[in-house]
Predicted model as a PDB file, atoms N, CA, C, CB and O in Angstrom, pLDDT in the B-factor column:
MODEL        1                                                                  
ATOM      1  N   MET A   1       0.849  -1.167   0.000  1.00 91.00           N  
ATOM      2  CA  MET A   1       0.000   0.000   0.000  1.00 91.00           C  
ATOM      3  C   MET A   1       0.899   1.235   0.000  1.00 91.00           C  
ATOM      4  CB  MET A   1      -0.968  -0.005   1.222  1.00 91.00           C  
ATOM      5  O   MET A   1       1.827   1.332   0.803  1.00 91.00           O  
ATOM      6  N   GLN A   2       0.627   2.156  -0.883  1.00 93.00           N  
ATOM      7  CA  GLN A   2       1.430   3.372  -0.953  1.00 93.00           C  
ATOM      8  C   GLN A   2       0.836   4.456  -0.067  1.00 93.00           C  
ATOM      9  CB  GLN A   2       1.535   3.867  -2.400  1.00 93.00           C  
ATOM     10  O   GLN A   2      -0.376   4.668  -0.032  1.00 93.00           O  
ATOM     11  N   VAL A   3       1.725   5.135   0.646  1.00 94.00           N  
ATOM     12  CA  VAL A   3       1.339   6.289   1.457  1.00 94.00           C  
ATOM     13  C   VAL A   3       2.323   7.415   1.168  1.00 94.00           C  
ATOM     14  CB  VAL A   3       1.315   5.936   2.990  1.00 94.00           C  
ATOM     15  O   VAL A   3       3.453   7.172   0.745  1.00 94.00           O  
ATOM     16  N   ARG A   4       1.883   8.646   1.401  1.00 94.00           N  
ATOM     17  CA  ARG A   4       2.734   9.823   1.224  1.00 94.00           C  
ATOM     18  C   ARG A   4       3.242  10.242   2.598  1.00 94.00           C  
ATOM     19  CB  ARG A   4       1.958  11.000   0.522  1.00 94.00           C  
ATOM     20  O   ARG A   4       2.466  10.398   3.540  1.00 94.00           O  
ATOM     21  N   MET A   5       4.540  10.419   2.696  1.00 94.00           N  
ATOM     22  CA  MET A   5       5.156  10.798   3.963  1.00 94.00           C  
ATOM     23  C   MET A   5       4.790  12.241   4.316  1.00 94.00           C  
ATOM     24  CB  MET A   5       6.691  10.630   3.894  1.00 94.00           C  
ATOM     25  O   MET A   5       4.893  13.137   3.478  1.00 94.00           O  
ATOM     26  N   LYS A   6       4.364  12.457   5.559  1.00 93.00           N  
ATOM     27  CA  LYS A   6       4.055  13.801   6.033  1.00 93.00           C  
ATOM     28  C   LYS A   6       5.219  14.396   6.817  1.00 93.00           C  
ATOM     29  CB  LYS A   6       2.799  13.781   6.897  1.00 93.00           C  
ATOM     30  O   LYS A   6       5.234  15.591   7.109  1.00 93.00           O  
ATOM     31  N   VAL A   7       6.194  13.553   7.156  1.00 93.00           N  
ATOM     32  CA  VAL A   7       7.358  13.978   7.930  1.00 93.00           C  
ATOM     33  C   VAL A   7       8.608  13.390   7.293  1.00 93.00           C  
ATOM     34  CB  VAL A   7       7.235  13.542   9.423  1.00 93.00           C  
ATOM     35  O   VAL A   7       8.527  12.455   6.496  1.00 93.00           O  
ATOM     36  N   THR A   8       9.747  13.935   7.644  1.00 91.00           N  
ATOM     37  CA  THR A   8      11.020  13.342   7.257  1.00 91.00           C  
ATOM     38  C   THR A   8      11.502  12.528   8.442  1.00 91.00           C  
ATOM     39  CB  THR A   8      12.076  14.432   6.832  1.00 91.00           C  
ATOM     40  O   THR A   8      11.685  13.055   9.540  1.00 91.00           O  
ATOM     41  N   MET A   9      11.706  11.232   8.210  1.00 92.00           N  
ATOM     42  CA  MET A   9      12.131  10.339   9.289  1.00 92.00           C  
ATOM     43  C   MET A   9      13.605  10.016   9.128  1.00 92.00           C  
ATOM     44  CB  MET A   9      11.288   9.039   9.302  1.00 92.00           C  
ATOM     45  O   MET A   9      14.097   9.840   8.013  1.00 92.00           O  
ATOM     46  N   SER A  10      14.303   9.940  10.252  1.00 91.00           N  
ATOM     47  CA  SER A  10      15.705   9.541  10.202  1.00 91.00           C  
ATOM     48  C   SER A  10      15.784   8.024  10.258  1.00 91.00           C  
ATOM     49  CB  SER A  10      16.517  10.182  11.364  1.00 91.00           C  
ATOM     50  O   SER A  10      14.816   7.352  10.613  1.00 91.00           O  
ATOM     51  N   GLY A  11      16.921   7.506   9.912  1.00 91.00           N  
ATOM     52  CA  GLY A  11      17.116   6.069   9.977  1.00 91.00           C  
ATOM     53  C   GLY A  11      16.717   5.373   8.691  1.00 91.00           C  
ATOM     54  O   GLY A  11      16.491   6.002   7.657  1.00 91.00           O  
ATOM     55  N   THR A  12      16.639   4.069   8.787  1.00 91.00           N  
ATOM     56  CA  THR A  12      16.344   3.265   7.604  1.00 91.00           C  
ATOM     57  C   THR A  12      15.226   2.284   7.892  1.00 91.00           C  
ATOM     58  CB  THR A  12      17.592   2.519   7.133  1.00 91.00           C  
ATOM     59  O   THR A  12      14.884   2.016   9.044  1.00 91.00           O  
ATOM     60  N   ARG A  13      14.670   1.760   6.823  1.00 89.00           N  
ATOM     61  CA  ARG A  13      13.671   0.698   6.893  1.00 89.00           C  
ATOM     62  C   ARG A  13      14.115  -0.352   5.894  1.00 89.00           C  
ATOM     63  CB  ARG A  13      12.202   1.227   6.587  1.00 89.00           C  
ATOM     64  O   ARG A  13      14.222  -0.073   4.700  1.00 89.00           O  
ATOM     65  N   ASN A  14      14.373  -1.560   6.376  1.00 87.00           N  
ATOM     66  CA  ASN A  14      14.879  -2.646   5.531  1.00 87.00           C  
ATOM     67  C   ASN A  14      16.140  -2.239   4.775  1.00 87.00           C  
ATOM     68  CB  ASN A  14      13.807  -3.085   4.542  1.00 87.00           C  
ATOM     69  O   ASN A  14      16.318  -2.608   3.615  1.00 87.00           O  
ATOM     70  N   GLY A  15      17.013  -1.477   5.435  1.00 91.00           N  
ATOM     71  CA  GLY A  15      18.286  -1.076   4.838  1.00 91.00           C  
ATOM     72  C   GLY A  15      18.205   0.095   3.885  1.00 91.00           C  
ATOM     73  O   GLY A  15      19.226   0.489   3.321  1.00 91.00           O  
ATOM     74  N   GLN A  16      17.027   0.669   3.683  1.00 90.00           N  
ATOM     75  CA  GLN A  16      16.853   1.812   2.787  1.00 90.00           C  
ATOM     76  C   GLN A  16      16.445   3.037   3.599  1.00 90.00           C  
ATOM     77  CB  GLN A  16      15.794   1.504   1.692  1.00 90.00           C  
ATOM     78  O   GLN A  16      15.662   2.929   4.543  1.00 90.00           O  
ATOM     79  N   ASP A  17      16.981   4.211   3.229  1.00 93.00           N  
ATOM     80  CA  ASP A  17      16.564   5.449   3.896  1.00 93.00           C  
ATOM     81  C   ASP A  17      15.078   5.677   3.659  1.00 93.00           C  
ATOM     82  CB  ASP A  17      17.390   6.664   3.385  1.00 93.00           C  
ATOM     83  O   ASP A  17      14.543   5.310   2.613  1.00 93.00           O  
ATOM     84  N   TRP A  18      14.411   6.290   4.646  1.00 93.00           N  
ATOM     85  CA  TRP A  18      13.016   6.669   4.463  1.00 93.00           C  
ATOM     86  C   TRP A  18      12.965   7.758   3.406  1.00 93.00           C  
ATOM     87  CB  TRP A  18      12.368   7.149   5.803  1.00 93.00           C  
ATOM     88  O   TRP A  18      13.885   8.571   3.320  1.00 93.00           O  
ATOM     89  N   PRO A  19      11.917   7.793   2.603  1.00 93.00           N  
ATOM     90  CA  PRO A  19      11.809   8.871   1.615  1.00 93.00           C  
ATOM     91  C   PRO A  19      11.557  10.202   2.312  1.00 93.00           C  
ATOM     92  CB  PRO A  19      10.681   8.575   0.601  1.00 93.00           C  
ATOM     93  O   PRO A  19      11.029  10.228   3.423  1.00 93.00           O  
ATOM     94  N   PRO A  20      11.927  11.301   1.672  1.00 93.00           N  
ATOM     95  CA  PRO A  20      11.682  12.614   2.288  1.00 93.00           C  
ATOM     96  C   PRO A  20      10.188  12.929   2.346  1.00 93.00           C  
ATOM     97  CB  PRO A  20      12.420  13.719   1.508  1.00 93.00           C  
ATOM     98  O   PRO A  20       9.375  12.277   1.691  1.00 93.00           O  
ATOM     99  N   ARG A  21       9.851  13.920   3.127  1.00 91.00           N  
ATOM    100  CA  ARG A  21       8.461  14.352   3.268  1.00 91.00           C  
ATOM    101  C   ARG A  21       7.890  14.694   1.899  1.00 91.00           C  
ATOM    102  CB  ARG A  21       8.353  15.568   4.221  1.00 91.00           C  
ATOM    103  O   ARG A  21       8.536  15.358   1.089  1.00 91.00           O  
ATOM    104  N   GLY A  22       6.675  14.234   1.657  1.00 90.00           N  
ATOM    105  CA  GLY A  22       5.996  14.507   0.401  1.00 90.00           C  
ATOM    106  C   GLY A  22       6.137  13.395  -0.620  1.00 90.00           C  
ATOM    107  O   GLY A  22       5.405  13.373  -1.609  1.00 90.00           O  
ATOM    108  N   GLU A  23       7.062  12.471  -0.405  1.00 92.00           N  
ATOM    109  CA  GLU A  23       7.291  11.374  -1.342  1.00 92.00           C  
ATOM    110  C   GLU A  23       6.447  10.156  -0.957  1.00 92.00           C  
ATOM    111  CB  GLU A  23       8.788  11.000  -1.382  1.00 92.00           C  
ATOM    112  O   GLU A  23       6.020  10.014   0.188  1.00 92.00           O  
ATOM    113  N   LEU A  24       6.221   9.290  -1.935  1.00 93.00           N  
ATOM    114  CA  LEU A  24       5.463   8.063  -1.711  1.00 93.00           C  
ATOM    115  C   LEU A  24       6.386   6.936  -1.276  1.00 93.00           C  
ATOM    116  CB  LEU A  24       4.698   7.663  -2.977  1.00 93.00           C  
ATOM    117  O   LEU A  24       7.546   6.871  -1.683  1.00 93.00           O  
ATOM    118  N   VAL A  25       5.849   6.046  -0.438  1.00 93.00           N  
ATOM    119  CA  VAL A  25       6.577   4.844  -0.022  1.00 93.00           C  
ATOM    120  C   VAL A  25       5.584   3.690  -0.028  1.00 93.00           C  
ATOM    121  CB  VAL A  25       7.243   5.024   1.402  1.00 93.00           C  
ATOM    122  O   VAL A  25       4.422   3.862   0.341  1.00 93.00           O  
ATOM    123  N   ASP A  26       6.038   2.522  -0.443  1.00 93.00           N  
ATOM    124  CA  ASP A  26       5.204   1.329  -0.488  1.00 93.00           C  
ATOM    125  C   ASP A  26       5.451   0.534   0.787  1.00 93.00           C  
ATOM    126  CB  ASP A  26       5.503   0.469  -1.761  1.00 93.00           C  
ATOM    127  O   ASP A  26       6.575   0.101   1.042  1.00 93.00           O  
ATOM    128  N   LEU A  27       4.406   0.340   1.588  1.00 94.00           N  
ATOM    129  CA  LEU A  27       4.513  -0.356   2.878  1.00 94.00           C  
ATOM    130  C   LEU A  27       3.462  -1.445   2.959  1.00 94.00           C  
ATOM    131  CB  LEU A  27       4.357   0.632   4.061  1.00 94.00           C  
ATOM    132  O   LEU A  27       2.451  -1.392   2.259  1.00 94.00           O  
ATOM    133  N   PRO A  28       3.700  -2.451   3.826  1.00 95.00           N  
ATOM    134  CA  PRO A  28       2.637  -3.421   4.091  1.00 95.00           C  
ATOM    135  C   PRO A  28       1.416  -2.687   4.667  1.00 95.00           C  
ATOM    136  CB  PRO A  28       3.132  -4.536   5.075  1.00 95.00           C  
ATOM    137  O   PRO A  28       1.557  -1.663   5.335  1.00 95.00           O  
ATOM    138  N   GLU A  29       0.239  -3.214   4.403  1.00 95.00           N  
ATOM    139  CA  GLU A  29      -1.003  -2.525   4.772  1.00 95.00           C  
ATOM    140  C   GLU A  29      -1.066  -2.165   6.257  1.00 95.00           C  
ATOM    141  CB  GLU A  29      -2.194  -3.389   4.415  1.00 95.00           C  
ATOM    142  O   GLU A  29      -1.449  -1.046   6.597  1.00 95.00           O  
ATOM    143  N   ALA A  30      -0.698  -3.087   7.144  1.00 95.00           N  
ATOM    144  CA  ALA A  30      -0.767  -2.811   8.588  1.00 95.00           C  
ATOM    145  C   ALA A  30       0.171  -1.680   8.979  1.00 95.00           C  
ATOM    146  CB  ALA A  30      -0.423  -4.071   9.392  1.00 95.00           C  
ATOM    147  O   ALA A  30      -0.195  -0.812   9.772  1.00 95.00           O  
ATOM    148  N   GLU A  31       1.377  -1.686   8.426  1.00 94.00           N  
ATOM    149  CA  GLU A  31       2.348  -0.636   8.750  1.00 94.00           C  
ATOM    150  C   GLU A  31       1.890   0.711   8.194  1.00 94.00           C  
ATOM    151  CB  GLU A  31       3.741  -0.995   8.192  1.00 94.00           C  
ATOM    152  O   GLU A  31       2.034   1.740   8.855  1.00 94.00           O  
ATOM    153  N   ALA A  32       1.345   0.701   6.992  1.00 93.00           N  
ATOM    154  CA  ALA A  32       0.837   1.937   6.387  1.00 93.00           C  
ATOM    155  C   ALA A  32      -0.309   2.498   7.234  1.00 93.00           C  
ATOM    156  CB  ALA A  32       0.359   1.681   4.928  1.00 93.00           C  
ATOM    157  O   ALA A  32      -0.361   3.702   7.487  1.00 93.00           O  
ATOM    158  N   ASP A  33      -1.222   1.631   7.671  1.00 95.00           N  
ATOM    159  CA  ASP A  33      -2.334   2.079   8.514  1.00 95.00           C  
ATOM    160  C   ASP A  33      -1.824   2.688   9.815  1.00 95.00           C  
ATOM    161  CB  ASP A  33      -3.281   0.911   8.816  1.00 95.00           C  
ATOM    162  O   ASP A  33      -2.322   3.724  10.254  1.00 95.00           O  
ATOM    163  N   ASP A  34      -0.829   2.046  10.435  1.00 95.00           N  
ATOM    164  CA  ASP A  34      -0.256   2.566  11.680  1.00 95.00           C  
ATOM    165  C   ASP A  34       0.364   3.949  11.465  1.00 95.00           C  
ATOM    166  CB  ASP A  34       0.802   1.591  12.231  1.00 95.00           C  
ATOM    167  O   ASP A  34       0.195   4.842  12.294  1.00 95.00           O  
ATOM    168  N   MET A  35       1.075   4.122  10.359  1.00 93.00           N  
ATOM    169  CA  MET A  35       1.721   5.407  10.102  1.00 93.00           C  
ATOM    170  C   MET A  35       0.697   6.501   9.823  1.00 93.00           C  
ATOM    171  CB  MET A  35       2.685   5.286   8.930  1.00 93.00           C  
ATOM    172  O   MET A  35       0.895   7.649  10.221  1.00 93.00           O  
ATOM    173  N   VAL A  36      -0.386   6.159   9.148  1.00 94.00           N  
ATOM    174  CA  VAL A  36      -1.446   7.142   8.888  1.00 94.00           C  
ATOM    175  C   VAL A  36      -2.109   7.533  10.208  1.00 94.00           C  
ATOM    176  CB  VAL A  36      -2.506   6.573   7.887  1.00 94.00           C  
ATOM    177  O   VAL A  36      -2.334   8.717  10.459  1.00 94.00           O  
ATOM    178  N   ARG A  37      -2.423   6.546  11.056  1.00 94.00           N  
ATOM    179  CA  ARG A  37      -3.049   6.847  12.356  1.00 94.00           C  
ATOM    180  C   ARG A  37      -2.135   7.686  13.240  1.00 94.00           C  
ATOM    181  CB  ARG A  37      -3.418   5.550  13.083  1.00 94.00           C  
ATOM    182  O   ARG A  37      -2.614   8.507  14.023  1.00 94.00           O  
ATOM    183  N   ALA A  38      -0.824   7.488  13.123  1.00 95.00           N  
ATOM    184  CA  ALA A  38       0.130   8.241  13.941  1.00 95.00           C  
ATOM    185  C   ALA A  38       0.395   9.638  13.382  1.00 95.00           C  
ATOM    186  CB  ALA A  38       1.440   7.476  14.049  1.00 95.00           C  
ATOM    187  O   ALA A  38       1.070  10.444  14.022  1.00 95.00           O  
ATOM    188  N   GLY A  39      -0.132   9.928  12.187  1.00 93.00           N  
ATOM    189  CA  GLY A  39       0.066  11.246  11.594  1.00 93.00           C  
ATOM    190  C   GLY A  39       1.396  11.395  10.869  1.00 93.00           C  
ATOM    191  O   GLY A  39       1.794  12.508  10.526  1.00 93.00           O  
ATOM    192  N   LEU A  40       2.092  10.278  10.632  1.00 93.00           N  
ATOM    193  CA  LEU A  40       3.377  10.324   9.955  1.00 93.00           C  
ATOM    194  C   LEU A  40       3.239  10.237   8.440  1.00 93.00           C  
ATOM    195  CB  LEU A  40       4.257   9.209  10.451  1.00 93.00           C  
ATOM    196  O   LEU A  40       4.143  10.632   7.704  1.00 93.00           O  
ATOM    197  N   ALA A  41       2.103   9.718   7.977  1.00 94.00           N  
ATOM    198  CA  ALA A  41       1.868   9.547   6.542  1.00 94.00           C  
ATOM    199  C   ALA A  41       0.395   9.780   6.266  1.00 94.00           C  
ATOM    200  CB  ALA A  41       2.310   8.129   6.054  1.00 94.00           C  
ATOM    201  O   ALA A  41      -0.423   9.851   7.183  1.00 94.00           O  
ATOM    202  N   GLU A  42       0.069   9.899   4.977  1.00 93.00           N  
ATOM    203  CA  GLU A  42      -1.325  10.063   4.569  1.00 93.00           C  
ATOM    204  C   GLU A  42      -1.555   9.259   3.308  1.00 93.00           C  
ATOM    205  CB  GLU A  42      -1.680  11.561   4.344  1.00 93.00           C  
ATOM    206  O   GLU A  42      -0.613   8.932   2.586  1.00 93.00           O  
ATOM    207  N   MET A  43      -2.798   8.946   3.050  1.00 91.00           N  
ATOM    208  CA  MET A  43      -3.137   8.235   1.832  1.00 91.00           C  
ATOM    209  C   MET A  43      -2.931   9.197   0.658  1.00 91.00           C  
ATOM    210  CB  MET A  43      -4.612   7.689   1.879  1.00 91.00           C  
ATOM    211  O   MET A  43      -3.289  10.369   0.771  1.00 91.00           O  
ATOM    212  N   PRO A  44      -2.371   8.744  -0.452  1.00 87.00           N  
ATOM    213  CA  PRO A  44      -2.095   9.651  -1.570  1.00 87.00           C  
ATOM    214  C   PRO A  44      -3.321  10.389  -2.077  1.00 87.00           C  
ATOM    215  CB  PRO A  44      -1.486   8.887  -2.698  1.00 87.00           C  
ATOM    216  O   PRO A  44      -3.199  11.540  -2.497  1.00 87.00           O  
ATOM    217  N   ASP A  45      -4.518   9.765  -2.056  1.00 77.00           N  
ATOM    218  CA  ASP A  45      -5.706  10.452  -2.549  1.00 77.00           C  
ATOM    219  C   ASP A  45      -6.181  11.539  -1.592  1.00 77.00           C  
ATOM    220  CB  ASP A  45      -6.820   9.455  -2.783  1.00 77.00           C  
ATOM    221  O   ASP A  45      -6.977  12.394  -1.981  1.00 77.00           O  
ATOM    222  N   GLU A  46      -5.700  11.522  -0.334  1.00 60.00           N  
ATOM    223  CA  GLU A  46      -6.068  12.556   0.631  1.00 60.00           C  
ATOM    224  C   GLU A  46      -5.253  13.825   0.404  1.00 60.00           C  
ATOM    225  CB  GLU A  46      -5.869  12.048   2.065  1.00 60.00           C  
ATOM    226  O   GLU A  46      -5.685  14.917   0.771  1.00 60.00           O  
ATOM    227  N   ALA A  47      -4.084  13.684  -0.196  1.00 50.00           N  
ATOM    228  CA  ALA A  47      -3.199  14.831  -0.387  1.00 50.00           C  
ATOM    229  C   ALA A  47      -3.612  15.603  -1.631  1.00 50.00           C  
ATOM    230  CB  ALA A  47      -1.728  14.379  -0.497  1.00 50.00           C  
ATOM    231  O   ALA A  47      -4.002  15.014  -2.638  1.00 50.00           O  
ATOM    232  N   ASP A  48      -3.525  16.887  -1.554  1.00 54.00           N  
ATOM    233  CA  ASP A  48      -3.804  17.728  -2.711  1.00 54.00           C  
ATOM    234  C   ASP A  48      -2.539  17.748  -3.566  1.00 54.00           C  
ATOM    235  CB  ASP A  48      -4.242  19.186  -2.282  1.00 54.00           C  
ATOM    236  O   ASP A  48      -1.515  18.293  -3.156  1.00 54.00           O  
ATOM    237  N   GLU A  49      -2.615  17.156  -4.747  1.00 53.00           N  
ATOM    238  CA  GLU A  49      -1.441  17.026  -5.602  1.00 53.00           C  
ATOM    239  C   GLU A  49      -0.881  18.378  -6.042  1.00 53.00           C  
ATOM    240  CB  GLU A  49      -1.784  16.199  -6.818  1.00 53.00           C  
ATOM    241  O   GLU A  49       0.313  18.485  -6.323  1.00 53.00           O  
ATOM    242  N   SER A  50      -1.718  19.403  -6.105  1.00 47.00           N  
ATOM    243  CA  SER A  50      -1.246  20.706  -6.562  1.00 47.00           C  
ATOM    244  C   SER A  50      -0.540  21.478  -5.464  1.00 47.00           C  
ATOM    245  CB  SER A  50      -2.400  21.519  -7.093  1.00 47.00           C  
ATOM    246  O   SER A  50       0.097  22.494  -5.741  1.00 47.00           O  
ATOM    247  N   GLU A  51      -0.637  21.027  -4.243  1.00 56.00           N  
ATOM    248  CA  GLU A  51      -0.071  21.758  -3.123  1.00 56.00           C  
ATOM    249  C   GLU A  51       1.261  21.150  -2.716  1.00 56.00           C  
ATOM    250  CB  GLU A  51      -1.039  21.766  -1.940  1.00 56.00           C  
ATOM    251  O   GLU A  51       1.355  19.941  -2.506  1.00 56.00           O  
ATOM    252  N   ALA A  52       2.280  21.971  -2.604  1.00 58.00           N  
ATOM    253  CA  ALA A  52       3.591  21.495  -2.151  1.00 58.00           C  
ATOM    254  C   ALA A  52       3.510  21.180  -0.659  1.00 58.00           C  
ATOM    255  CB  ALA A  52       4.710  22.557  -2.438  1.00 58.00           C  
ATOM    256  O   ALA A  52       2.660  21.733   0.039  1.00 58.00           O  
ATOM    257  N   PRO A  53       4.374  20.306  -0.162  1.00 59.00           N  
ATOM    258  CA  PRO A  53       4.360  20.008   1.270  1.00 59.00           C  
ATOM    259  C   PRO A  53       4.558  21.281   2.089  1.00 59.00           C  
ATOM    260  CB  PRO A  53       5.449  18.978   1.618  1.00 59.00           C  
ATOM    261  O   PRO A  53       5.364  22.141   1.732  1.00 59.00           O  
ATOM    262  N   GLN A  54       3.828  21.390   3.168  1.00 63.00           N  
ATOM    263  CA  GLN A  54       3.933  22.567   4.014  1.00 63.00           C  
ATOM    264  C   GLN A  54       5.255  22.542   4.763  1.00 63.00           C  
ATOM    265  CB  GLN A  54       2.753  22.642   4.998  1.00 63.00           C  
ATOM    266  O   GLN A  54       5.720  21.490   5.200  1.00 63.00           O  
ATOM    267  N   VAL A  55       5.848  23.710   4.901  1.00 68.00           N  
ATOM    268  CA  VAL A  55       7.102  23.835   5.624  1.00 68.00           C  
ATOM    269  C   VAL A  55       6.781  24.258   7.045  1.00 68.00           C  
ATOM    270  CB  VAL A  55       8.061  24.851   4.934  1.00 68.00           C  
ATOM    271  O   VAL A  55       6.073  25.238   7.277  1.00 68.00           O  
ATOM    272  N   GLU A  56       7.318  23.499   7.993  1.00 69.00           N  
ATOM    273  CA  GLU A  56       7.121  23.857   9.395  1.00 69.00           C  
ATOM    274  C   GLU A  56       8.234  24.796   9.815  1.00 69.00           C  
ATOM    275  CB  GLU A  56       7.087  22.595  10.304  1.00 69.00           C  
ATOM    276  O   GLU A  56       9.397  24.583   9.474  1.00 69.00           O  
ATOM    277  N   GLU A  57       7.883  25.817  10.542  1.00 77.00           N  
ATOM    278  CA  GLU A  57       8.875  26.758  11.032  1.00 77.00           C  
ATOM    279  C   GLU A  57       8.811  26.801  12.547  1.00 77.00           C  
ATOM    280  CB  GLU A  57       8.655  28.163  10.431  1.00 77.00           C  
ATOM    281  O   GLU A  57       7.743  26.964  13.138  1.00 77.00           O  
ATOM    282  N   ALA A  58       9.956  26.655  13.153  1.00 78.00           N  
ATOM    283  CA  ALA A  58      10.032  26.708  14.607  1.00 78.00           C  
ATOM    284  C   ALA A  58      10.594  28.065  15.014  1.00 78.00           C  
ATOM    285  CB  ALA A  58      10.909  25.546  15.170  1.00 78.00           C  
ATOM    286  O   ALA A  58      11.537  28.570  14.406  1.00 78.00           O  
ATOM    287  N   THR A  59      10.009  28.634  16.033  1.00 82.00           N  
ATOM    288  CA  THR A  59      10.523  29.892  16.561  1.00 82.00           C  
ATOM    289  C   THR A  59      10.853  29.686  18.026  1.00 82.00           C  
ATOM    290  CB  THR A  59       9.499  31.053  16.373  1.00 82.00           C  
ATOM    291  O   THR A  59      10.105  29.052  18.770  1.00 82.00           O  
ATOM    292  N   ALA A  60      11.966  30.225  18.414  1.00 81.00           N  
ATOM    293  CA  ALA A  60      12.397  30.087  19.799  1.00 81.00           C  
ATOM    294  C   ALA A  60      11.558  31.003  20.686  1.00 81.00           C  
ATOM    295  CB  ALA A  60      13.906  30.413  19.944  1.00 81.00           C  
ATOM    296  O   ALA A  60      11.229  32.123  20.294  1.00 81.00           O  
ATOM    297  N   PRO A  61      11.216  30.526  21.878  1.00 82.00           N  
ATOM    298  CA  PRO A  61      10.465  31.401  22.785  1.00 82.00           C  
ATOM    299  C   PRO A  61      11.359  32.544  23.253  1.00 82.00           C  
ATOM    300  CB  PRO A  61       9.922  30.602  24.004  1.00 82.00           C  
ATOM    301  O   PRO A  61      12.586  32.442  23.239  1.00 82.00           O  
ATOM    302  N   LYS A  62      10.722  33.629  23.663  1.00 83.00           N  
ATOM    303  CA  LYS A  62      11.495  34.764  24.174  1.00 83.00           C  
ATOM    304  C   LYS A  62      12.248  34.328  25.423  1.00 83.00           C  
ATOM    305  CB  LYS A  62      10.572  35.982  24.482  1.00 83.00           C  
ATOM    306  O   LYS A  62      11.724  33.606  26.270  1.00 83.00           O  
ATOM    307  N   ALA A  63      13.483  34.785  25.512  1.00 80.00           N  
ATOM    308  CA  ALA A  63      14.316  34.429  26.662  1.00 80.00           C  
ATOM    309  C   ALA A  63      13.804  35.141  27.905  1.00 80.00           C  
ATOM    310  CB  ALA A  63      15.801  34.788  26.403  1.00 80.00           C  
ATOM    311  O   ALA A  63      13.432  36.313  27.865  1.00 80.00           O  
ATOM    312  N   GLU A  64      13.794  34.415  28.988  1.00 79.00           N  
ATOM    313  CA  GLU A  64      13.400  35.028  30.254  1.00 79.00           C  
ATOM    314  C   GLU A  64      14.600  35.789  30.808  1.00 79.00           C  
ATOM    315  CB  GLU A  64      12.890  33.952  31.278  1.00 79.00           C  
ATOM    316  O   GLU A  64      15.733  35.312  30.745  1.00 79.00           O  
ATOM    317  N   THR A  65      14.341  36.959  31.344  1.00 78.00           N  
ATOM    318  CA  THR A  65      15.417  37.743  31.947  1.00 78.00           C  
ATOM    319  C   THR A  65      15.170  37.837  33.429  1.00 78.00           C  
ATOM    320  CB  THR A  65      15.518  39.153  31.317  1.00 78.00           C  
ATOM    321  O   THR A  65      14.029  37.906  33.885  1.00 78.00           O  
ATOM    322  N   SER A  66      16.236  37.840  34.162  1.00 75.00           N  
ATOM    323  CA  SER A  66      16.073  37.948  35.613  1.00 75.00           C  
ATOM    324  C   SER A  66      16.071  39.425  36.003  1.00 75.00           C  
ATOM    325  CB  SER A  66      17.207  37.175  36.366  1.00 75.00           C  
ATOM    326  O   SER A  66      16.676  40.265  35.337  1.00 75.00           O  
ATOM    327  N   THR A  67      15.392  39.709  37.076  1.00 74.00           N  
ATOM    328  CA  THR A  67      15.362  41.070  37.598  1.00 74.00           C  
ATOM    329  C   THR A  67      15.969  41.045  38.987  1.00 74.00           C  
ATOM    330  CB  THR A  67      13.907  41.649  37.624  1.00 74.00           C  
ATOM    331  O   THR A  67      15.846  40.055  39.708  1.00 74.00           O  
ATOM    332  N   PRO A  68      16.623  42.135  39.361  1.00 72.00           N  
ATOM    333  CA  PRO A  68      17.227  42.151  40.695  1.00 72.00           C  
ATOM    334  C   PRO A  68      16.158  42.033  41.776  1.00 72.00           C  
ATOM    335  CB  PRO A  68      18.046  43.437  40.900  1.00 72.00           C  
ATOM    336  O   PRO A  68      15.020  42.471  41.609  1.00 72.00           O  
ATOM    337  N   SER A  69      16.550  41.444  42.854  1.00 71.00           N  
ATOM    338  CA  SER A  69      15.625  41.266  43.981  1.00 71.00           C  
ATOM    339  C   SER A  69      15.267  42.618  44.559  1.00 71.00           C  
ATOM    340  CB  SER A  69      16.242  40.357  45.076  1.00 71.00           C  
ATOM    341  O   SER A  69      16.111  43.509  44.653  1.00 71.00           O  
ATOM    342  N   ARG A  70      14.006  42.767  44.947  1.00 75.00           N  
ATOM    343  CA  ARG A  70      13.544  44.023  45.540  1.00 75.00           C  
ATOM    344  C   ARG A  70      13.545  43.943  47.064  1.00 75.00           C  
ATOM    345  CB  ARG A  70      12.138  44.370  45.032  1.00 75.00           C  
ATOM    346  O   ARG A  70      13.162  44.893  47.746  1.00 75.00           O  
ATOM    347  N   ARG A  71      13.974  42.809  47.584  1.00 75.00           N  
ATOM    348  CA  ARG A  71      13.993  42.684  49.033  1.00 75.00           C  
ATOM    349  C   ARG A  71      15.132  43.486  49.624  1.00 75.00           C  
ATOM    350  CB  ARG A  71      14.109  41.224  49.444  1.00 75.00           C  
ATOM    351  O   ARG A  71      16.221  43.564  49.056  1.00 75.00           O  
ATOM    352  N   LYS A  72      14.869  44.069  50.752  1.00 74.00           N  
ATOM    353  CA  LYS A  72      15.894  44.850  51.446  1.00 74.00           C  
ATOM    354  C   LYS A  72      16.853  43.895  52.127  1.00 74.00           C  
ATOM    355  CB  LYS A  72      15.260  45.829  52.480  1.00 74.00           C  
ATOM    356  O   LYS A  72      16.441  42.847  52.624  1.00 74.00           O  
ATOM    357  N   PRO A  73      18.120  44.246  52.153  1.00 71.00           N  
ATOM    358  CA  PRO A  73      19.076  43.369  52.855  1.00 71.00           C  
ATOM    359  C   PRO A  73      18.730  43.340  54.346  1.00 71.00           C  
ATOM    360  CB  PRO A  73      20.555  43.859  52.641  1.00 71.00           C  
ATOM    361  O   PRO A  73      18.351  44.350  54.939  1.00 71.00           O  
ATOM    362  N   GLN A  74      18.869  42.175  54.915  1.00 74.00           N  
ATOM    363  CA  GLN A  74      18.576  42.030  56.345  1.00 74.00           C  
ATOM    364  C   GLN A  74      19.786  42.490  57.142  1.00 74.00           C  
ATOM    365  CB  GLN A  74      18.207  40.554  56.703  1.00 74.00           C  
ATOM    366  O   GLN A  74      20.924  42.157  56.811  1.00 74.00           O  
ATOM    367  N   SER A  75      19.530  43.261  58.196  1.00 69.00           N  
ATOM    368  CA  SER A  75      20.636  43.722  59.057  1.00 69.00           C  
ATOM    369  C   SER A  75      20.787  42.762  60.207  1.00 69.00           C  
ATOM    370  CB  SER A  75      20.390  45.169  59.584  1.00 69.00           C  
ATOM    371  O   SER A  75      19.810  42.201  60.703  1.00 69.00           O  
ATOM    372  N   LYS A  76      22.027  42.577  60.630  1.00 64.00           N  
ATOM    373  CA  LYS A  76      22.315  41.636  61.722  1.00 64.00           C  
ATOM    374  C   LYS A  76      22.554  42.338  62.994  1.00 64.00           C  
ATOM    375  CB  LYS A  76      23.494  40.784  61.406  1.00 64.00           C  
ATOM    376  O   LYS A  76      22.810  41.698  64.014  1.00 64.00           O  
TER     377      LYS A  76                                                      
ENDMDL                                                                          
END                                                                             
């Protein structure tokens, strides 16, 4: 059963690199179903052929800055 990869996976399957995101791969039916349910792949007819794979962009959260303590020093 052919499915279209929704992600780029590292590593290999049966000694072959996984195809890049957007490419088709032929898998046994049970494995293909598992990957579709996990959101890693989709059925080719579900994908819009005219649309290029979406690019995910990650943005770093704003860095937290520390502020000086407002407590008064304790006298001994």
